[in-house]
N, C-alpha and C positions, 0 to 999 in steps of 0.2 A: 843377207843385208842386216847390219846392226844399226839400231835406231837409238839416238840420244833424245829421249822425251822429257821435256821441261814443262812441269805443271806444279805450281805452288800447292795445289790441293790434290793429293793422291791418297789411295787407301794406305793405312786404315782410318784416316780422318772421315768423320761422318759429316759429309757436305755434298750437296748435289753434284758439283763439278767433279769431285773426287770419285763419285760413284760412276759417273758417265765415263770419264777419261780412263778410269781404272778398268772398266768393262772393256772399252775399246782396245786398250793395250794388251790386256789379258788374252784377248782373242785375235790379235793381229798376226799371230804366228811369225814373230821376229824375235830375234835376240834384242834385249833391251838393257839400256842403261838409263836410269831415271834420275831426275833431279827434282826435289820437292822440298817443301818447308817442314820444319819440325816445331810443333807447338807445345807449349807448357799446358798441362791439364786439358788437352784436347779430347773431345768425345771420340770414341773409335767404334767402328762397325764390328759386328759380330757375323761369323759365317764366311762363306766363300768369297763374298764381295770384299772382304778386307784384305785381300792378298792380290799381288800382281802375277802370280803364277811362277812356274819353274823357269820360264824363258827370260825372267828378269835376272841378268847377271850381276848387277850391281845397282845399289840405291845410294845416291849421294843426297844426304840430308843437310840443309843449312838451317840453323835456329832462326826463327822469326822473333824478334824482340820489339814490341811496339815502342814507339818513341814516347807516347803518352798513354794513360789509362783512364778509365772512369770519366769523371766530370771534365777533367782537363782535356781529354780526348774529344769529348762531345763539344766542348766550347771552341777548341781549335778548329774543328770541322765547320763550325758555324762562323767564326770570326776571321780565320786566316785563309786568304785566297788560294795559297799553294798546298796547305796541309792536307794530305790524304786525297789529293784530286789530281795530281800531275804525274802519273795517271791515277795512283791509288796509294794505299798505306804500306805497300810492299816494295816501294822503290829501294829503300835501303837494303832490304833482303836481296834484291836483284843484284845490287852492287856487291855485296858480300859473296853472293853465289858465283858471280863472274870470276872472282879471284880463284875460288876453290875448284870450280869446274874447269877453268883454264889450266890450273896445275894438273888436273887429272888428264886432260887432253895432251898436255906436254909429256906426261909420263906414259901415255898410251897412243903414240902417233900412228895414224891411219887406222885406229881402232873403230872409228865411227864413220859410216857411209852416208847417213842422212840424219837431220835433226828436225824435231817438231816441237813447236811451243803452243801452249794452250792457254788462251785468255778468255775467261776472267780468272784472276786478275790480269790486267794488261801489262803489269811489270814482267810477266813471263816473256812477253814479246820483246821488252827492252833488254832482257838478258840474251835472248836469241839474236838480237841486233848486234850486241857487243861481240858475241861469238862468231856471227857471220862476218863481221869486219876483221875480226882478228885471224880466223881460221879458214874462212871461205867455204864452210860446209853448206851442202845443198840444204835448203831451209824451207819447211812447210809451216805456215802460220795459221792456226786454227782459231776462229772466233765464235765463241758461244753466244756472244752479245755484240751490238755495236759498240764502237769506242767513243769518238768525239760526238756522234749523232744520238747517243743514248739518251732517251727522254727521261730516264730515272736518275740521271746524273744531274744534281743541282749545281751545276758549274758556275763559277764567277767568271767574268770576262778574261782575267789573266790566266786562270787555269784552262779555260776553254781554248783560248789561243795556244797554250802549251800543249794541250792534248792533241789539237788538230796537227801541230808540228810534228809531234812524236809519232802519230798515227801515219802521217805521210812518209816519214822515214822508214817505218816498218813495211808499209805497202810497197814502197819502191825497193827495198832490199830483199824481201822474201821472194823466193823462186815459185812459190805455190801459195795461193790464199784459199782457205776453206771456211765457209760459213754454214750455220745450222738451218738456214731457211733461205729461200730465193728472195724473200722480201728484205732480209738482212743484207744479203749480198748487193741487191740493187741499191739499198739505202747508202751503204758505205762506198761503193764503187762509182756512183753517179758523180762524184767530185774528181775522178781521176781520168787520165788519158786511156784510150782504147787498148793500148799495148799492155797497160797494167790490168785492165779489166779482163783481158784474154787469159790471164793466169789465175782467175778466180773461179771456184767451183762450190757446189752445195754438197755437204755431207751431214745428213740429219743425225739426231740423237738416235739411240736404239734401246731395245728391251731384250732381256735374256729370259726366254720361256722357262728355262730350267731353274731360275731363281724363285719362281712363284711355288709356294707350297702346294703339295698334292693332297694334303689331309685336312684342309680347311673345310668348314661347313658351307654349304651352298646358301644363297640368300633366303631360299624358300623354307630353311629350317630355323630362322630366327625364333627365339623362344616367345616373343609377344606378337609374332606375325606382322610386325610393322614393316613398312616400306622404308628402307634406310637410304638416305642421301648422305654422301660423304665428300667433304673437301679435304685433301691432305696436302699441306704446304704452308707457307708463311705469308703474312700480309705486311707490307711495308710501303712508305712513300704514298703515291696516289693509288696504289692497289689496295683496296679495302673490302671487307665483306658486306658493306651496307647496301649495294644493289640487290643482293640476295635478301638480306634482313628486312629492307623496306618492302620487298615484294611479299615476303611471308606475312608481314603485318597487314598489308592490303587484302591478301587472300583470306586471311582469318576472318576479315569483316565481310568480304563479298562471296567467298566459297568455302565456308568453314567445314563443310563435309568432305571436301576434297583433301583436307589436311588431317582427317581422322586416321589414326594408326599410321601416321607418318612421323619419321624421326630424322632430323637434320643435324649432322655433326660436323663441326669444324675441328681439324686435328693439325695443330701447329701453333706458331707464334704470331703475335701482332703487337703493334705499338700499345703502350699502356693506356693512352687516351681512349683507344677504341673500346676497351673493356667498360668504360663509363658512359658510353654513348646512350642517350635516352631510348633509343629505338630498341636496345637490347632488353630493357625492362618490360617491353610490351610483349614479349614472346614467352609462352609457358615453358617451363623446364622440360616437360615431357615431349615437346616439339623441337626444341633447339638447345644444343650444348656445345661448349667449347672445351677442348682437351689439349693437353701438352703434346709436343712433338714426340713421336714414338721411334724406336729403332727402325732402320730401313727395312729389315726382314718382316718386322711387325707391320709396317706400312703396306707391304705387298699382300699380306694375309687380309688386312682390313679392306684393301681394294677388292679382293676376290669375294669378300663376304658382303659387300654393298649391293644394293639394287640399282643405285644410280650414282655415278661419280661426277663431281662438279669441277669445272675450271672457271676461275673468276679472274678477270684482268681489269686494268684501269681503263677509263674511258678515253678514246682518242680516235682520230679519223681513220688511222690505219696502224695496226700493231704488227711489227716484225717478228715478235717474240714467239718461238715455239718451245715451251717449257719442257724440260726432261720429264716432269711429272706427268704431263699428258701422254708421253710416249710410254711411260710405265703404265698408265691407265690402259692403253691399247693392249699391252701384254696381258692385262687381267681379263680381258674379253668381256668386260661389263659395259652396259650402256653409259654414255657420256652426254652431259648437258654443259654447254659453255655460255657463260655470261661474259662475252668477249666482243671486242670491236672487230670490223672487217679486218682481215689480214691472215697470218699464217696459221694460227690455232683455229680460227673460224673455218678456214678451207679444209683443213684436216678433219675436223669433227664432222662437217657436213659429208665429206668423201666416205666416212666410215658409216654413216647413216644416223648420226646423232642430231642433236637439236642445239641451236644457237640463238642468241639475242644479244644486242649491243647493250653495254652497261649503262648508257645514258637514255635508254628507251624503256620506261617503267611499264607501260602497257605490253610491250613485246616480251619483257622478262616474265610478267604474270602468265602470259599465254604459253611461253616456253616452259615454266614450271609445271603448269597443268598438263601440257603435252608430254613432258618428261616423266611425270608420275604415271601417266597411262603407259608410256613406253616401258618403264620399269616393271609394271604390273604384267605387261604382255611377255616381256622377257622372262619374268619369273615362272609364268605359266608354260612357256615354251621349253625352259630349262635347257637351252642350247647356247653355245658361245655366241657372244654378240659382235657385231662389226664386220665389215666387208673383208673377207679373207685376203683378197688380192692387195688391199691397202695395208692391212696389218703385216703381210709378209715384207713389205718395203722397209719396215723398221726393225726387223729381226736382226740381232747382233751379227749373225753369220754373214748376212748381206753387207751390212754397214762396214764390218771388219775387212771384208774383201775389197770394198770400194777404197777404203782407207789405204790398204796396201798398194792398189793401182795408182792412187794419187801420190803416194811415196815414191813409187817407181817413176812416175812422170816427173816428179820433182828433181830426182837425180838426173834424169835424162835432159831436162831443160834447165838445169841450173847454170849460173854464170860463175862456175867454180874457177877462181883464180888465186892461187897460192901467193902471188905477189902482193896481195892486199893485206897480208898478215902484218900486223903491227909488232914492233919490238917489245 
């Protein structure tokens, strides 16, 4: 079975979506034709993760040219209700890709047995919708995030209405719908009829155990013998590091000895205003540092060398997000502490044996940090892989890739393939 895989972000681009979807495609044991964006001056991954493997027969790349750049882009996002929001800034790319991919399909009739689109960005699904209507290909639509229900989308009423309409068209036309957490599936599908919900499934992110280095130092060999807490990832929108920072400030005052020989490192990017927050100036440099984003292979090494890995999310009543970073954490087999609301991440961390606290509960965060430090110290002494093995096994790439193949076969079997819907 030959798969047409549409993902704006694919290797070698250094982007979380590219890493996850590239890993899935590389291990799905199918012949591939891929469609992705080509970026000018894009950062590229190094090592095995930057390839789709030998099963990729052809890569169709379409240049992405932003309509606006710099200040003009930021002002348009703030002032224009449609710009970059219906559904995102890759709409023009999807229109351009439709013509090029359509020509390829015309030149290779019956070459593709099934199609999969991967959003984010959701413009990938718009390209899939066009091709579904034109060619009737069996179609699996994969959602890493919610679409019109995404709390991180600061939508204006007009763009919100448009996104709801676009989402509904995709949900209706796709033969199979896949979400990365049960919470996301329920959030999106609660709006739709049972017959549409019946074609929706959960397919989690994965980690590849072979991608982790085998020659890195164990946490117990840190030169200064400090307990190292690390967060690897970016902060944006309502997701900020300040629940953690505020807790460290409080613990410095109430439990200063607990933070002796402790080092907290944030590795990634965040909005410029966050660097000037007054709370940051209250933490000594030997305790707390911020570092730039590192290459993906380096991030895996840093995970394995940490004593405690941190997940931080925005405060909300329920979080549907299961970040790919957390699944990579699982692969590192290091202890995990989550400053996360109830929801997908909180459940998974608890199942592994980790510690969590809601980001809007200061006292709970303080207690969780103290307990996390003790867990890290005990794990260092035990010098054994951390985390429930049965839970960790559920996220191994071999299992997830097998489930993906099963869902693609289901898609073909249940597709409403009708060549008569092809448009001239």
